[in-house]
N, C-alpha and C positions, 0 to 999 in steps of 0.2 A: 709616164708614171703618174703625173698629177691627175690625169683623167681616171686612171685606175683607182686612185685613193679618194679623190674628191667627187668623182662622177663627171661625166662629160659636160654637164651644165653647172657644175659645182664650184667653178672658179673662173676668174677672168684676169686679164693683164691690161695694164694701162701704162703707156710711156709718158711719164710726167715731164721729163726734160731730155732732150737729145742735142748734144753740142759737139761741134768739131773743135778738138783741142789744138791740133796743128795739122798742116799739110805742107810738105816741102818737096821740092824737086831736086833730085841729085842725079846728075849725068843723064838727064832726059827721062828719068823714072820717078815715081811718086811714092812717098811714104806719108801715111796719115794716121792720126789717132782721134778717136771719138769716144765720148762717154755718154751714158744714158742712166737716168734714174727711172726705175721700173717699179710699179706697184702691182702686187698680186693680191686680189681680193677674193675671199671665199663667199659662198652664197649667204652665210650668216653675217657678213659685214666685216669679219676679221680680215686684217690685211698686214702685209709686210712689204717694205720697200728696201731696195738696195741699189747700189751703183754697179754698172757694168762697163767694161772697157773693151774697145775693139781697135786693133792695130793692123795696118797693112804696110808691107814693104815691097819695094821694087815693082810697083804696078805700072802698066803701060800708059794709063791716062789718069789725070786728076779726078775726073768724074767717077771712074770705076773704083779708084782707091778710096774715095770718100764714101761711096755707096757700100762697098764691102765692109769698111770700118764701122759704119753705122749699123749694119746688120749684125756684125759681131758684137757690138756694144749692147744692143737690145737683147740678143740671145744670151749673153753673159749676165745681163741684169735680171732676166727672167730666171735663169738657173740659180743665181745667188739669192734672189727673193724667195723662190720656192723652197730652197734649202732651209730657210729659217723656220719652216713649219714642222720640222722634226727629223729624226733619224731616217725615216723611210724615204725622205726626199733629199737627203744629204749624202754623206759619205758612204752610206750603205746601198746606194742605187746600183752599184755594180754587182751586188750579191743577190742573185735571183732567189736563193733559198730564204733570205731575210724577207724579201718582198712577198714571196708566196706565203710566208707564215703570218702576214699581217691581215687583220680583218678588214673587209671593205667598209669604208665610211661613206654613208649616204646622207650628207648634211641636208 
């Protein structure tokens, strides 16, 4: 969606902070939580930041649990940051008719 609205080279993302909040072993399986602060910057320099969270439960290895939780945290942070640019990138993302009605923005 962001590419359709801002253009393929109209925005970028940057992970400012990526931290492991906890990782615990329970009965030989692993549960982890990670958080990320992500910045989305438009071509004109406008930006928004937000925090994302990623949680894994009952994973086979500590490494896999941490890796998946980090990926989820970054993905969530990107989605939450992009949402701040307006309705087209927020709760109306599921409504194709709303997206189709928007003019393309070539910043």
